[in-house]
N, C-alpha and C positions, 0 to 999 in steps of 0.2 A: 534600315528597320531597326526598332528598338524593342527589346523584349524585357518585360517585367516579371521577375520571379519573386513571389511572395513566400516568405518563410515564416515559421511559427513564432520564432523568438529571435532577439538580437544576436545572440551567440551562435545560432543555428544559421542565420543569414551570413554571418562571417565565414563560418565553416564552408557553406556552399560557395560563397564568392572565391575563396582562395582555392578551392578544388577546381573550380571551372576556369579561372583566370589563366590565360597563356603567359602573361606577365603579371606582376603584382597588381592587385586590383586597387583602384582609387577609392579611398574612404571619403565619404562626404556626410554632412548632416543637413537636415531640413526640418525645422521647428524643433531642434535638438535631438532628432532621431537619426541614428547612423543608417547610412545605406552605402552600396558599393557599385562602382561602374567598372566594368570590364569588357575585354574583347575575347570571343570564342568563335572559332570558325568563321572569322570575318564579320560577325554579327554583334552589335553593341547590347550589352546586357546590363540590366539594373536589378540588383538583388536587394530587396528591402523587407524589413520584418514586420509582423504583427507583434503583439505582446500578449499571447494567449488569445481568449475570446475578446474580440473588440465590440461585439454586439450581444445583447441578451434580450430576454422576453420581459415585457412590462405591461400593465394594463394601459388600454387607450385613454381611459378616463379615470381619474382619481376617485376611488371608492373603497369603503372599508367593509362592505358587507360580502355575503357570499350567496350562491355560487357567481363566480366571475369567469368568463371565457373570452371575452373580447381583449385580446392582447395582440402586441406587435413587436417586432425586433426594434431595439433602440440601442444607442451607444451605451456601453457599460457605465461610463461616467454619468449618465443621465439617471440611470437606475440605482446605481450603487455608490455609497460614500466611500471616499478613498481612492477611487479609480480615476481621478482626473488626468492621471499620466497617460491614459489611453487616448485622450483627446488629440494630443500631438501625433500619435501614431496614425490615427485616422486622417488627419489633416496632411500628413506626409504622403500616405498611400493615395489620397485623392489628387494631390498635386502630381505625383509620380505617374499616375495613370494617364494624365492628359499628355505625357510624353511618349507614351508606350503604343506600339502598334499590334503587340501580341502579349498574351498573358499566360504565365505558368504557375500552378499552385505546388508548392514544396513543403507543405505542412505535413506533420506526422500522418502517416498513412493508416488512419483508423477513422471511426464515425466522428469523434471530437475534432480531429485535424480536418476532416472534410467540411465540417460545419464552420470552423474557423475561416477555411478558405473560401467556402460558398458565401458566407456573409460579407467577408471583406471584399470579394468581387462585387456583389450586388449592391451593397450599401456604401461602402467606402469609395470603391472605384467607379461605381455606376455602370458596372458591365454585366451583360448577360453571362452567368456562369457557364452556360453551354459553348461559350466562345473560348473558354481557357483550356489549356492542356495540363497535364499532370506528370510531375517527377514522382516516381515510386521507388522508395529505397528502404531498407531495414537497418542500415548502419551509416553513420556519418563519416566514413572514409572517403578518400579521394577517389579510390576506384570504384566504390559504390555510387557515389555522386555522378561521376563520369558515366558510369553504366546507365543510370537513371536518365541522364541528359541525352544519351544517344538512343534510348528506347522510350521515349516520351509516350505516355498514354494520350490518346486523342482527345479525351475529355476528362473532367474530374470523374470520380466514381460516384454517380448519382444514386446508386443503391445505398452506399455508405451515407451520403448526404441526406437522403430522405430518411433513413433509419435514425440518424443522429438528430435531425430535426424533429422527427416524431417522438423520440425519447426526451428531448428538451421540453416539448409541448405537454406530453403526458406528465412528466415530473413536475412541471409548473402547475397544471390543472390539479393534480393530487396534492402536491405539497402546499400549495398557497390555499386552495380551498379548504382542505381538511385542517390545516393549522388555524385558518381564520375560524373555522367552525368550532374547534376546541377552545380557542380564546373567548369566542362569543359565549360559549357554554359557561365557562368560568365567570365571566362578566355578569352573566344573567343570574347565576347562583349566589355570587358574592358581592356583586356591585363593584369589583375591582378589576382592572385590566392586568391580567397576568398571562403572559405568553406561553403557550404550549405548542409543540408541533408534531406532526407525523408525516409520512409520505408513502409514495407508491412501494418502495422496498424497505424503508425504515420501519414501517409497521410490522410486516411479516417476519423481519429479522428479529426485532425485539419480542415478537410472539414465541418464536422457538426458544429464545433465551429465558422467557418467563416459564414455558413449559419445563425446561430443565430444572429451573428453580422450584417448581411444584413438585417435580419428581424427587428432588432431594428433600423437600420438607415433608413429603408424604411417605418416605422411605422408612420401612421398619427392618432393622437387621435381624438376620436370622442365624442362629449358632450353628456351627458345624465343627468337626474335628478332623485334623490331619494326623496321620501316623508316620513316624519316622524311625529309621534304623541307623544308628551311628556304628560304623565298623572300622576296622582297622587293618591296614595293609602296608607292609614295608616301613612300619613305624609311623605312619600317618593316618589321620582320620578322614573318613568321607562319609557323607550323608545320603542315604537312599530313601526315597518316598514310597509309601504304600501305593499299589497299582490303581486303587480307587482313590482319586484325588481328595474327595470330600465325603466324610461319613456324617450323616445327618442325625443319627441317633447315638447317644453317648454310651449306652449300655452295649451297643454293637461295637463301637470303638474300644471299650474296655475289653470285651471278649477276644477281639482280633489281637490286641496286645498281649493278653495273657497266653493265648495259644501260640503266638509267634515266638514268644520268649522261651518256650520249650524246645524249640529247635528240633534237629540240628539245621544249621543254615549252610547252604552250599550254592555255588554258582550253577544255576540251571541252564542259562544261554548267554552267549556273548554275540552281539551284533555290531558289526563295524561297517559303515558305508560312507562313500565320499559324496558330497554335494556340490554342485557347481552353482556359484552365485554370480550372475551375469552383472556387468556394470550398471550403474543407474542411468535413466535416460536423461538427455539434456533438459535443462530447465524450461517449463513454462512459467508464467508469472506466479500462479498460485503456489507451485511447488518451491520456488525460490523463496516466497513469503514464508512458508512453513519451515523451510530449512534455515533461513536466517533467524527466525524466531527460536528454533531449537538451539542453534549454535551460538547466537549472540544475544538473544532476548529482545531483538529488535521488533517493534510493532509492524504489521503489514503495511501501514502507510509510510513508516519511516524507511522500510526496505524499498518500496516503489520509489519514493524521493531520491534515494541514493542511486538506484539503478537508472533512474532518468538522467541524473547528472552525469553518470558515466557515459550513457548514450550520447548525450548532447556534447561531450568532449571527444567523442569518437573512439572510446576505448571498448565499449561493449555494443552488442545490437539493441534494437529497440525492445523495451521490456514488457509492454502491454500486449502480450501474446498468450495465446492458450495452446500453441503448438509444442509438441515434444519431439519434433523432427527437424533435423539440421537440412540446409538447402543441398540438393544433390551437386549444384554447380559451385559450391563454395570451395575456395582453394585451401583445403585443410593443411596441405603441406607448408604453404606460405605462413599461415597463422602459427603453426606449431614451431616452424623455424624462428619466427619472431619472438614467440614466448621463450625459446631457449636462451634469449640474451638476458633473461632474468634468472639470477643464479639459483634460486629456490626451485625453479621448474626444470632447469637444465638436464638433470639426471632422467627425469620422465620424458622429456621431449626427445632426447637422443634414443631412448629405448623404443619410443613410438615411431621415430623416423627409420629405424632399422626394419620395420615390419614390412613384409612384401605388399601389402594393401592396407590403406587407411580407410576403414569402413566403420562408422560409428553405429552404436545401439540407438534404437529409436523407442519412444513410447507410442501409445495407441492415438493420442490426441492430435489433431492438426487444426491449422488456422490458415484460412485462405489468404489473409493479409500479410502475416509475418511469420517467420521460422522461430524455432526455438531460440533462447537466448544464448549467445555465444561471444567470446572475445574476439575482436576484430584483427588483432595483430598490430594495431597502433598502441604503442606502449607508454604509459605514464612515466614522467621523468621522476628520478629520486626526489622525494619530499613534496611531489605534486598532489598526492592523495591524503585526505585526513585519515585518521585510523579507521572511522567507520566505512569510509570509501574503500580502503585497503581490504577490508574484511569482506565486503561484498564482492570486490573484484577477485580476491583469492577463491572464494567459493564458486564464482561463475567459471574462472579458469580451470579449477581443479575438476569441476563437474564435466566440462568440455573435454579435458584431456582424458579423463577416466572413460569417457564413452568410446575411446579408440583402443582401450586397453584390453588384456585378456581377462577372462572370467577368473574369479577367486575360487580356490577349492577348499572346502571345508570337511574335515573328517568327524562323523558323528558316531559316538560309541555309546552303546546301550547294553548295561549289564543287568540281567535278571537274576535276583537272588531269592531263593526259595527257602523259607523257614517254616517248617511244619505246615506245608501246603498254602502257606500265605506268600505272596510275591511282592518283592520290593524292587524299585528301578533306580539303578544308579546311572546318571547320564553325564557324559563328558562331550566336549567339543573342542577341536582346535584347527587353526588355519594351517594348511599344509602347502598352499600356494597363494601367495599375496595377490598377484594380478593387479587388478585396478585399486585394491586397497592400499597399495603403495603410494598412490596419487591422492586418493579421497579418504584415507582411513582416519585422517584427523577430524572428520565430520561424521563417521560411522563408527559405531562400536559394537564388536562381537565379543562375546564371553569366551575366554579362553580357560576351559576346564579341563585340565590334562589328567587322565586317569592312569594308574599303573596297568600292566598286563594282567588280564584275568584268563584262567583256563576253565572251560566247562567241566563241572563236576568237582572242582577244588573247594575245600571247606572255607567258610568265612568266619573270621574272628569278630563276633558281635560285642560291642561295648555296651549298647543301651538300645532298647526299643521303647519308645514313649509316644504318648498322644498329646496334642496341642489344641486347645480350644481357640477358635477364631470366629469372627462375625462377618457376614457379607457386608460389603461397603456400598453406599449410595453411589449413583453414576457421578462422574467427575464434572466439575464446572468447566465450561468452555474456556479455552484459552483464545487470545486474539487470533492465532494461527488456525485453530479449530473452527472458529466462527467462519472464516473465509472459506474453508473446506466445506462446511455445512451449507453455506450459500451456494457454493458451486454444485453440490450434490442436489440441492432443491431447485436449481436452475433460476435463481433470483439475483438480480444485479448483474454486473458485467466485470470482466477481469480488471477494468479501468476504475470502477466506481465502488467495488465492495469495501475496499480499506476505508474510503471516505465515509461510508455509510456507518461503520463502526465508530470512526472518530465523532461523527455527529451524535450518536447514542451517548457517548461519553460527555460531550459538551451539553447536551440537554439535561444531563443529570438523571438519566434513565439507567444507566449502568456505572459500576465502579469496580476497581480492582484490575491492575495492569496484567497480572499473570493469570489469576482465576477470576473469571468475570462474574460478578454478583449483580443481580438486578435490585435496583433501589425500590423502596416502598413506592415511590412516585411512578417508576417505570412498571411495577406490577399493577398499580391501580389504573394507569392509563390502558394497558391491555385488558384487564378485567372489564373496565367500563365500555371499551369499544367492542369486545368480543361479546359482551352480554346485550348491547343495544344494536350495534351495527357491525356484525362480524365480517362483512366482505372488506371492510377497510384494512384488516389484518389478514386477509386471506392469502396464503401462499399460492394457492392454485390460480387465482385470479391474476396475481403478479407474474407467475410463470408463463401463464397464457399470453400476456402482453409481451413478455421477453421473446417467446416463440414467434409472435407475430413480427416483432422488430427484425428477428432474423429473416422472416419471409420478405419483408420490405427490402432488406439488404440484397436478397437474391432476385429482386424484382418480380416476386410472385404475388405480392400483395401491394395494393395502393396505399400510400401514406395517409391520404385524405380520408379514406374509408376506416382505417384503423383509429384514427384521431376522432372521428365522428362516432364510431362505435363506443370508444372509451368515454367520450363526452356524455353519451346517453346513459351509460352505466354509472358514471359519476353523479349525474343529476338525480338518479334514482337513489343512489347512496345518500346523498346529501338531503334528499327529501325525508328519508328516513330519520336522519340525524336531526333535522330541524324539528321534526315531531317530538324527539326525546331530548331536545337540548337541555332542558332545565334538569332532568334526571341525570344526565351525563355529567352536567356541571357540578351538581351536588355531590356526586360520587368522587369527583376529582378534586374538589376545592380543598378539602381537609388536608390530603396528602401534599398538595401544591403548597399551601401555607407552611406545612411542616418542613418541606424541602427548602423553601425560601429562608425560613428561620435558622435552619441548620447551616446553610451557606452563609448567613450573616454572622452566626456565632463562630464558625470555623474561620472566617476572615478576620474578626476581631481577635480571636485567640492567637491566631498566627502573627497578627500585626503586633500584639503585645508581648510576644514571647522573649523573655530574657533581654530586655532593652535597659540599658543604662540611662541615667538622667541626661547625660551628654548626646547619646544617640537619639533619645526622643526629641531633644531640642533641634538636633540637625534635621531630622525628618520633618519636624513642624515647620522650621524655617524653609526648607526646600519646597514643601507642599504649599505653604503660604505664597512663596515667590512665584510658584507656577500658577497658582489661582489668580494672582494679581495680573499676570501677563495674558491669561487665558482662562476663561471660567470653564471650559471644556478641555479635555485631554488634547494635546497637540498631536494631530494625525499627520505623519509625514509620507505616508505611502501604504503600499499592500505588501504583505509578507509573501517573498518568492516561494515559500515552502507550502504554506496551507491557504494562503488567500485572505487571512485576517488582516485587521488593521495593525500597522506599526505605529505605535505611539510612544511619546516621551514618558519615561518612567524614572522612579527614584529608588535607589538601593536602600533597603529598609534599615540597614545598620549604619551605612556611611553617609546616606543623604545624597550621594553622588547621582547624577542623571546619566540615563542611557536610553537607547530605543529598544523596545521589546515588543513582541507580538501579543495582541490583545487576547489571543487564545492559549496564553500560558496558563497551566503548566503542560497542556496537551501538545503545544508547540513551543519550542525551546529556542527560537530564532532571536538573537540580540545583537546590537551593534553598540560600540562605544561612542561616546560623545564628548566633546570638549565641555568643560565645566564652566566656561565663561561665554557671554554673548547669548543674544536672543536667537532662538531657533525659528526659522521661517521655512515652512514646506514649499517646495518648487512645483510638485506634482509631476516631476520627471524622474525617469529611471536612468541610472548612469549608462551611456552608450558603449562604454568600454566593457564593463563585466556583464551588463545586460539584465542585472536582476535587482541590485540595490538601489534605493531612493538617492537623489541627490538633494541636500538641504543647503539653505543659505544661512550663514552665521553673520549676525551684525554685532559688531564691537565698537561702540562709539559712532563714529563717522564712517567706520571701515566696513565694508561687506565683502564676503567671499563665499564661494560654493565649494562643498566637498561632497565626495561619495562616502556613504557610511561604511562601505566594505574596505576593511583594512588590508585586504589581499589584493585589491584592485591596482593594476599596473599604472593606470592613469593618475589616480588620486593618492598621494602618499604623505607620510609625515615629514616635515621639516625638522631634522634632528637638532638644529641649533635653536629653533624658537620653540620646539616641541608642539608645533601646530601642523595641522594638515594643510597641504598646499597641492594645486594642480600640477 
């Protein structure tokens, strides 16, 4: 009997193979795709990878109008440019499936992973998905993989698969049809093809950002006054605030100051109490994204990408989770003992291991698919992690360790000062027991305001009593992290898709600003036009309703087909309304769209012309001309492993030297170095060793050779003597 295990990516397939093999697995390739053969429990096993989604949705017939609902699953390389590398993975799975008697899906255990496995089985392998079993794991450690092997699920999770398929179909229906409708509206109003887009979640997300923008624009500041007392004790000055925080009438504020100045001032009451601060709960994805933004300024998508890499290398558990609870059967002691080998964690781990019981705090949220994010106990080697990966790993480790620590204790002191029957509050706070703060304190700040000892009835030496005029402030703009939180609160999007929705809004030119998000005039106009003419397109309620139905599908309480059909009916009604107002919508949008395009062009020209010497301009001109002679279009060498954009050959603006960069720059900063000589020929293949970087062919005269673009790849390295890359 031969068992075929299908993993989601090449590096995950390698992890699974080495975990299951009783001896070292045999690595082979088929159509350039790596796979592994091994023996476990007397059974021959083949572990082969997909490379993310191998199939996607596309129209059955080519058409440019709307609405369109006649779609089918096709290979990604058929529907999307730059994904020709997927062709070899499909061919490899199809060939390996012929050798297999039994099939097991070992993709990520979530809706996307289930869709990847389902479509790979059905379309690449030609197998009824009902005949496949399922490996379920939340971490890629040997013990987790072995546990999944010995506790196979009898089938894939059809609730997840159906929910994932329904989501893909609804997102396609909404995204493609509404984007085509907007584009047609622009064409009808201006005679030009200019692409605009919106989507099932994208529209409602942009809507609440627009609402905040309007709140800020319409905000009228209100003046108010605060009253402060400057007092002296033991040679130091302290500031007490009036018991009424805001005085809205200036005359009242003047009167209070005048009366309080008459005194005498004395301590009316001293209140001292201790507050217990429990440790923070373990990370779910949303909380990790918010904390990483606060600590390091990382965007939610960047945090997810880094966390995913740590998971795939076995250092942390699966990141796409909404759970704030750790597994009851997790070997906490083993993980903490492993972390003790890292010097910076050693003092904390020893203290925790000395406790009579290891019991973590937990948050209220749970996820049936995966637990909260935790370090697995498999440790990165020195120098193995980038600085960004170190930061996220440290955040996860400290949060995990803190969950087992004692509560912190804070002493809160409140001194009430009476001056001519007007009361002022002097507040102090200090940490009297660090507890979990010793571990996680670098990411949490508590004010330490230590006050001297006061006795009730003692006189107070007043230096000054004054009033200060202030104004109310408008609501703050959303940050990337607070957008994710707002989407969670509204129940739109999923833990896995919210960060990408935000990135899409940036790419479309609807929002700008990396720390404080501002909606552009184009973004404002898109929402205004849609809300005025077809408000259901940006309805939070409608989007949330479908999210809830997706959960019901996952729980097998609703039929996938019924939900899709209902959504189709609603969308037809929406598009009918849109069609009737198409010209009006186009006219409202076209002016802002043209302004946006002109702004982009000016910005691009300004950037290109900035501080260039004559020599630099000549170098760039020569490089661009050389590139155009070889290929009229940009050379696409593959897909970005980070964001899925095209990886294209680009030129350094100042030096004229070529390199490979992501087409979604600057929102995506993936780049690879290139040799400066020789013709670049895309191969359409991904490196089988590192599993994510493209392989390109270099042609120098009569000589051709292939290289992986990843300089850190073990298989493809530089030849120090010739200064060229070699296998």
